[in-house]
N, C-alpha and C positions, 0 to 999 in steps of 0.2 A: 505493500500501501503505499503511494506516494505521501509528501508532508501536504498538509493543509487542504487534506480530500472533504468533499463538502458529501457524498453519495459514500455510505457506508454499506458493503454487502457482507455475507450473504444477506437476506432477509427472509422473513417469515410470511409468507403467501397465503391470506384466503381468497374467499370470496369478495369477503368487504375492504379487502387490499392489503397494501403492507403493514400489518400490528407490530411487530417488533423488530427488533435488529441483536442479532446470535450471534454465537462465538470465533471469533477472529482474531488477527492477531495485527498491531495497529502498530506505527511509529511517527514519529515528528509532532504537529500540530494539528489537532485534530476537530472538525466541525461534524456532529450531528443535527442534521436538517430537520425542517419539520415536517416536509415534502420530500417523497422522492420519487422519477420519474419513470416510468417501464412503457417501453411498447408506444408512447406516446400519453400516455395515463398518469395521472399525478395521486398518488399514494399518499397518508401522511401516516408519519411514522407518532404510534404511541408508545412506546414504551424500549425502555435498554433492558435486552434479556438475560436471564442468569447466567454470568461468566462471558458476558459482551467482548468486551477488553480486559479479560484475566489473563493475565503473565504477558502482557505486553510490554516488554522492557523494555525496550523504545520510546515509548511513547514518553512527550514531550508533556504537551497539555491537551486539554479536551474542553470543548465548549458543545454545549446541550442549548437545542431554539426552543424557540417558546413554542408551546402546541406539544411537546413530549410529556404525557404523566408520570409515566410511571418508571421506575429504577428498581430493577428486582433485586434480590439476593446475592452476592459476590459475583456485580456488574464487573466490580475495577477489580476484584482481589489479586494482589501481587503483581497490579500493575506499576510501572515504573511512571507514573506524571506526575508531573510536579506542581501543574496548576491545575483547576476544574471550576468550570463556570456554568452554574445551575440557573434555570429560569424561575419565574413564576410560578409555571403551573408543576413544574414539579415535584412527583412525594416519592421518599425515598420507603419500598417496604419492609427492608430489612436495614440495620445500623452492617451485617454481613458484607454488603453492597463492597465496602471501604476496605474489607479487612486486609492486613497485611499490605497496605499503600506508605511504606515507608520514607518516599522519597517525597510526598506530597506535601508543599510549605505554603500552596497558596488554595482555599477558596472560598469562591464570589459567589454569594448566591444573592436574586435580585432580590431590591426591598419589597418589592408588590409581592411576595411566596408570601402567601397568607400562614404557613405552617414552619418556616426555617428560617433561619438569624447566621451570618456571618461575622465571628468578630476579627477585624484586620490584625494582621500580624499574629495569627493564633492557627489559624487553619481548620479550623473548628465549624461544626452540625449544632446547633442546640435550637430545641424547640422556642416560637417565642411567647407562646401563651403562659409557659409554667418556668422559662430557664433552667430549663430541663437538658444539660451536655448530652448531646446524643453519639457527639465525637470529637475529639481531636487530635491533632496530629504535629503539633509544635508547643503550644502550652494551653491550662485552661484559661478562659476570659473569665476578665475579672465580671461581669454581667451574671454570670451564670448563679442559680442557686441548690444544683444537684448536680450529681455525674450522675449517668445513667450504667448499667452493668455493661462493662466492652467497651466503655468509651475509653480507653487509653488505648485498649489491646492492636498491638498490630503495626503502631504507630512507631515512631524515630523519638519519639520522647526519653531521654533521658533522667535529665534535671527536672524535675515535679514542684509547682510552687500551687498549694490551693489557695486561693483568696478568703475572702473576709465573709465572705456573702454566703461563704457554700454551707448549708446546713443539713445536706444529706448524702449520703453515698450507698449507690445499692451494691448489693455482694458484687463479687470479680467484675469491677470497675477499674482495678489496674491487674488485671489476669494477662499473663501472659506477655508482658513488659518486661524491660532490661532498665527499670530504674536501677539510678547511682545514688541519687540525691533525691530528699523527699524535704521540703519546707513548707509552712501552712503559714501564714500570714498571722502576728500577732492577734490582731483585733477578731480573729475567728474567736466566736463564743463556743464553739460546738465539739471541734477536732485539735486534738495538740500530735507532737512529734515527739519522740526520744532522740538528741543527737546523735551521729554515726549506726544509728539504725532502722532507718529507711522506712519507719513503720506508720502511719496513723492511727490515732488512739482516740476513741469519745469520750470527752472529756465528763460526761457525766456520769458514764458507767464502767470505764478503763476499759471497754471492749475492744478489742486490736481487730482494724478493718482491715 
């Protein structure tokens, strides 16, 4: 596949047209269009299929056009992309879509997306309504209030700072990570750490997270 392509193949075709983009290996800067053309007919692209960009180790950036509504589990698993741009229409069906994307440095989400928000410099995805962090690839945004299970798994984070506003950390939030240093904002009233032990402790119960 050449750099800066606009039409992705192979496609899954039904009577209603092309409904998804399925597995393939891509390189360079790739754009997923909202419409593809075949035999003179335009078909909308509705979703990014499972493992569509999986193991694309030469992929640099991915831009998904407005109109693509679904991103399926493991869609980008183990890809080498550094930047991804998501439209207002996109819904991520599973956090595993971004599993083992260790090189991801920048996540751009349309401000018109009703469900998700990204924070500059964090390469993160959080729920707009709840402030729940779904995935972070560089650091945890100061704006989040909770960290979902698997939020840090498969990321490139080695030094972790938990902001003051985080009041809930779900089980398995840091599983499968290579964290070398953990720091907790002194203003955090819920969690603490012990220097040199790389751990997170719930203050009220002494429970190890």
